[in-house]
C-alpha positions as CSV (number, residue, x, y, z in Angstrom):
1,X,34.5,-24.7,28.4
2,X,35.5,-21.2,29.3
3,X,38.0,-19.3,26.9
4,X,39.8,-16.1,27.7
5,X,42.5,-14.3,25.7
6,X,45.9,-13.5,27.0
7,X,48.9,-11.6,25.8
8,X,51.7,-13.0,23.7
9,X,49.3,-14.7,21.4
10,X,48.1,-17.1,24.2
11,X,44.5,-18.2,24.6
12,X,43.5,-19.5,28.0
13,X,40.7,-22.0,28.4
14,X,39.4,-24.2,31.2
15,X,38.5,-27.8,30.7
16,X,36.2,-29.6,33.3
17,X,37.2,-33.0,34.3
18,X,35.4,-35.4,36.6
19,X,37.1,-37.1,39.5
20,X,34.6,-39.4,41.0
21,X,31.8,-37.3,42.5
22,X,33.9,-34.2,42.5
23,X,34.5,-31.8,39.6
24,X,37.7,-29.8,39.0
25,X,39.0,-27.5,36.3
26,X,42.4,-27.8,34.6
27,X,43.7,-24.5,33.2
28,X,45.2,-24.9,29.7
29,X,46.7,-22.4,27.2
30,X,46.9,-22.4,23.4
31,X,49.8,-20.7,21.7
32,X,49.0,-19.4,18.2
33,X,51.5,-18.3,15.5
34,X,51.5,-18.1,11.7
35,X,54.1,-20.2,9.8
36,X,56.0,-19.1,6.7
37,X,53.6,-20.8,4.4
38,X,50.7,-18.9,5.8
39,X,49.2,-21.7,7.9
40,X,48.1,-21.2,11.5
41,X,49.9,-23.3,14.1
42,X,48.2,-24.0,17.4
43,X,50.0,-25.7,20.4
44,X,48.5,-26.4,23.8
45,X,50.2,-26.5,27.2
46,X,49.2,-26.4,30.8
47,X,49.9,-23.6,33.3
48,X,52.5,-25.7,35.0
49,X,54.4,-26.1,31.8
50,X,54.5,-22.4,31.3
51,X,55.7,-21.9,34.9
52,X,52.7,-19.6,35.5
53,X,51.7,-19.0,39.1
54,X,48.9,-16.5,38.5
55,X,46.4,-19.2,37.7
56,X,47.0,-22.0,40.2
57,X,45.1,-25.3,39.8
58,X,42.6,-25.6,42.5
59,X,41.8,-29.3,42.8
60,X,39.3,-30.6,45.4
61,X,40.5,-33.8,46.9
62,X,37.9,-36.4,48.0
63,X,37.2,-36.1,51.7
64,X,37.7,-39.3,53.6
65,X,35.0,-40.0,56.1
66,X,36.0,-40.1,59.7
67,X,33.2,-42.5,60.5
68,X,34.0,-46.2,60.6
69,X,31.8,-48.7,58.8
70,X,29.2,-50.7,60.7
71,X,30.9,-53.3,62.9
72,X,34.4,-52.0,62.1
73,X,36.8,-50.1,64.3
74,X,39.8,-48.0,63.3
75,X,43.2,-48.5,65.0
76,X,46.0,-45.9,65.4
77,X,47.3,-46.6,61.9
78,X,43.9,-45.9,60.5
79,X,43.5,-49.5,59.4
80,X,40.0,-51.1,59.7
81,X,39.7,-54.2,61.8
82,X,36.6,-56.3,62.3
83,X,35.0,-56.1,65.7
84,X,33.2,-59.4,65.3
85,X,34.6,-62.9,65.1
86,X,32.9,-63.8,61.9
87,X,32.4,-61.5,58.9
88,X,30.6,-64.0,56.5
89,X,28.6,-66.8,58.0
90,X,26.3,-69.6,56.8
91,X,23.3,-70.3,58.9
92,X,21.7,-73.8,58.6
93,X,18.1,-73.9,59.6
94,X,16.4,-77.3,59.8
95,X,12.9,-77.8,58.6
96,X,11.9,-79.1,62.0
97,X,13.0,-75.9,63.6
98,X,10.8,-73.9,61.2
99,X,7.8,-76.0,62.3
100,X,8.0,-74.6,65.9
101,X,5.4,-76.5,68.0
102,X,4.4,-78.6,65.0
103,X,0.8,-77.4,64.9
104,X,1.5,-76.5,61.3
105,X,4.2,-77.1,58.7
106,X,5.7,-73.6,59.2
107,X,5.3,-71.5,62.3
108,X,5.2,-67.8,61.3
109,X,6.5,-66.8,64.7
110,X,9.6,-68.9,64.3
111,X,10.3,-67.5,60.8
112,X,9.8,-63.9,62.0
113,X,12.1,-64.5,65.0
114,X,14.8,-65.8,62.6
115,X,14.3,-62.8,60.3
116,X,14.6,-60.2,63.0
117,X,17.8,-61.7,64.5
118,X,19.4,-62.0,61.0
119,X,18.3,-58.4,60.3
120,X,20.0,-57.2,63.4
121,X,23.4,-58.5,62.4
122,X,23.2,-57.7,58.7
123,X,22.7,-54.1,59.7
124,X,26.1,-54.4,61.5
125,X,27.8,-55.4,58.2
126,X,27.9,-59.1,58.7
127,X,27.2,-61.1,55.6
128,X,24.6,-63.9,56.1
129,X,23.8,-66.8,53.9
130,X,21.1,-69.4,54.9
131,X,20.5,-73.1,54.0
132,X,17.1,-74.4,54.9
133,X,16.0,-78.0,55.3
134,X,12.6,-79.4,54.3
135,X,11.9,-82.0,57.0
136,X,8.9,-80.1,58.3
137,X,7.1,-80.8,54.9
138,X,8.7,-83.9,53.4
139,X,11.7,-86.0,54.4
140,X,13.0,-88.0,51.5
141,X,14.9,-90.6,53.6
142,X,11.8,-91.4,55.6
143,X,9.6,-91.9,52.5
144,X,12.1,-93.9,50.4
145,X,10.7,-97.4,49.8
146,X,7.1,-96.4,50.7
147,X,4.3,-96.0,48.2
148,X,6.6,-97.2,45.4
149,X,9.0,-94.2,45.9
150,X,12.6,-94.9,45.2
151,X,15.2,-92.9,47.1
152,X,16.1,-90.5,44.3
153,X,12.4,-89.5,43.7
154,X,11.9,-89.1,47.4
155,X,14.9,-86.9,47.7
156,X,13.8,-84.7,44.8
157,X,10.5,-84.2,46.5
158,X,12.4,-83.2,49.7
159,X,14.4,-80.7,47.7
160,X,11.1,-79.1,46.5
161,X,10.1,-78.8,50.2
162,X,13.2,-76.8,51.0
163,X,12.3,-74.4,48.2
164,X,8.9,-73.8,49.8
165,X,10.6,-73.0,53.1
166,X,13.1,-70.7,51.4
167,X,10.4,-68.7,49.7
168,X,8.4,-68.4,52.9
169,X,11.5,-67.2,54.8
170,X,12.4,-64.8,52.0
171,X,8.9,-63.2,52.2
172,X,9.2,-62.9,56.0
173,X,12.6,-61.2,55.8
174,X,11.6,-58.7,53.0
175,X,8.5,-57.8,55.1
176,X,10.8,-56.2,57.6
177,X,13.0,-54.5,55.0
178,X,15.8,-57.0,54.6
179,X,16.7,-57.6,50.8
180,X,16.8,-61.3,50.3
181,X,17.5,-63.6,47.3
182,X,16.7,-67.3,46.9
183,X,19.0,-69.4,44.8
184,X,18.1,-73.0,44.0
185,X,20.4,-75.9,43.0
186,X,18.2,-76.6,40.0
187,X,16.4,-74.1,37.8
188,X,13.1,-72.7,38.9
189,X,13.4,-69.4,37.1
190,X,9.8,-68.3,37.9
191,X,10.3,-68.3,41.6
192,X,14.0,-68.1,42.3
193,X,17.5,-67.5,40.9
194,X,19.6,-70.5,39.8
195,X,22.6,-71.0,42.1
196,X,25.6,-69.1,40.6
197,X,28.5,-68.8,43.1
198,X,29.7,-65.4,41.8
199,X,26.2,-64.0,41.9
200,X,25.7,-65.3,45.4
201,X,28.9,-63.7,46.6
202,X,28.0,-60.4,45.0
203,X,24.6,-60.4,46.7
204,X,26.3,-60.9,50.0
205,X,28.8,-58.1,49.3
206,X,25.8,-55.8,48.6
207,X,24.3,-56.6,52.1
208,X,21.7,-59.0,50.9
209,X,20.8,-62.2,52.6
210,X,21.0,-65.2,50.3
211,X,18.9,-68.4,51.0
212,X,20.2,-71.5,49.3
213,X,17.4,-74.1,48.6
214,X,17.1,-77.5,47.0
215,X,20.1,-78.9,48.8
216,X,23.0,-79.8,46.5
217,X,20.6,-80.6,43.7
218,X,21.5,-84.3,43.9
219,X,19.8,-87.2,45.7
220,X,21.5,-89.0,48.6
221,X,23.0,-85.8,50.0
222,X,21.5,-84.1,53.0
223,X,21.0,-80.3,53.5
224,X,23.7,-80.5,56.1
225,X,26.1,-81.5,53.3
226,X,24.6,-78.7,51.2
227,X,25.4,-76.3,54.0
228,X,29.0,-77.4,54.2
229,X,29.4,-77.3,50.5
230,X,27.9,-73.8,50.0
231,X,30.0,-72.5,53.0
232,X,33.2,-73.7,51.3
233,X,32.1,-72.3,47.9
234,X,31.2,-68.8,49.1
235,X,34.2,-68.6,51.5
236,X,32.1,-68.3,54.6
237,X,34.0,-68.6,57.8
238,X,31.6,-70.9,59.8
239,X,28.6,-73.1,59.6
240,X,26.0,-72.2,62.3
241,X,23.6,-75.1,62.8
242,X,20.4,-74.1,64.4
243,X,18.6,-77.0,66.1
244,X,16.1,-77.7,68.8
245,X,18.8,-78.6,71.4
246,X,21.3,-76.5,73.3
247,X,24.3,-78.1,71.6
248,X,26.1,-81.4,71.6
249,X,25.9,-83.6,74.8
250,X,28.1,-86.4,75.8
251,X,25.0,-88.6,76.1
252,X,21.4,-88.4,75.0
253,X,19.8,-85.9,77.4
254,X,16.4,-87.5,76.8
255,X,17.6,-90.7,78.3
256,X,20.2,-89.4,80.8
257,X,19.2,-86.2,82.7
258,X,22.8,-85.9,83.9
259,X,24.2,-85.6,80.4
260,X,26.7,-82.7,80.0
261,X,26.7,-80.1,77.3
262,X,30.0,-80.0,75.5
263,X,31.6,-76.6,74.8
264,X,34.1,-77.8,72.2
265,X,34.7,-80.9,70.1
266,X,37.2,-81.9,67.4
267,X,36.1,-83.3,64.1
268,X,37.7,-86.6,65.0
269,X,35.7,-86.8,68.2
270,X,32.5,-86.3,66.3
271,X,33.3,-89.1,63.8
272,X,34.8,-91.6,66.3
273,X,31.9,-91.2,68.8
274,X,29.4,-91.2,66.0
275,X,27.7,-88.1,67.4
276,X,24.5,-87.3,65.5
277,X,25.5,-83.6,64.9
278,X,25.7,-83.7,61.1
279,X,26.1,-86.6,58.7
280,X,29.6,-87.9,58.1
281,X,29.8,-86.4,54.6
282,X,29.0,-82.9,55.9
283,X,31.4,-83.1,58.9
284,X,34.2,-84.5,56.7
285,X,33.7,-81.7,54.2
286,X,34.0,-79.2,57.0
287,X,37.1,-80.9,58.4
288,X,38.8,-80.9,55.0
289,X,38.2,-77.2,54.5
290,X,38.8,-76.3,58.1
291,X,35.3,-74.9,58.6
292,X,34.2,-74.7,62.2
293,X,30.6,-75.7,63.1
294,X,28.6,-74.1,65.9
295,X,25.6,-76.1,67.1
296,X,23.1,-74.1,69.1
297,X,19.4,-73.9,70.1
298,X,17.2,-71.9,67.8
299,X,14.4,-71.7,70.3
300,X,16.4,-69.5,72.7
301,X,15.9,-65.8,71.9
302,X,19.1,-64.0,70.9
303,X,21.0,-67.2,70.1
304,X,21.2,-66.5,66.4
305,X,22.6,-63.1,67.0
306,X,25.2,-64.4,69.5
307,X,26.2,-67.2,67.2
308,X,26.6,-64.9,64.2
309,X,28.6,-62.4,66.2
310,X,30.9,-65.2,67.3
311,X,29.9,-65.1,71.0
312,X,29.9,-68.2,73.1
313,X,26.8,-70.2,72.5
314,X,26.1,-74.0,72.1
315,X,29.0,-76.3,71.0
316,X,31.9,-75.4,68.8
317,X,33.2,-78.2,66.5
318,X,36.7,-77.6,65.0
319,X,38.3,-74.2,64.9
320,X,40.4,-75.1,68.0
321,X,43.1,-77.6,68.8
322,X,41.5,-78.5,72.2
323,X,39.7,-81.7,72.8
324,X,36.3,-82.2,74.5
325,X,35.5,-79.5,77.1
326,X,32.3,-80.1,79.1
327,X,30.3,-77.2,80.5
328,X,29.6,-77.6,84.2
């Protein structure tokens, strides 16, 4: 604090104050006079209250950056508008997709390809959450009833398989500099965070990738249902289902080479035609919360980036009032 004396029994001093990252000085004055009982009376006032113009306040205003954020454009009214269709997405990766050519449970080339494409869009400001399956290691529904395993026990083992895939994918992403967090539906504090919705959203807002593992934490529910549930909880705008096929066909392409790839479908068409896109619980949850689903081929380079950016790829379910449109 700097103090200087002025005439008319005024003492001028300057008080620093902090305004964010900037520092300004407010000029103040003390007026001193002695009362009739011999006491000293001190009063403070600012230069503006004195009407003084010889010590104007020189405040530094924060400078607004003229650069727009990643993936954001500025219109004439200086309002930011997103340049991508989706701003927060949930990517569902099946365990079978992680297996690649199935020579081993997890193909490092596949996980690295996923990591690089996710990295390319997170650097643009798009928030990405991931739900992983575990079918490449253990599929509970297939083992239920075998070796004295009941369905609940088999499903819990399958949930543990998804945690293994999540940790592997996390390590791959962090090896290329993408901060990643794994959250599990049940507590495994030594290896991952417990699922807490607010914490997951905060991670996304900070630019981190969040991988949800262990499904919903309950048996009898698939990881597709977990993807729909987590998408609704974190307010993601779309479920991107990465599979080993190009999208949804009107018939099984393995049996009919003339099967057509469908560009769009409604939720009702998926349920009425019993299309094996997602289980009925998952597709119903998406329908009730108006969450579109994009089904695309994980094996095609660049498809993840296109899907996350909202470009045309695979089959779009919901999100449009149009019925089936086949791609010619």
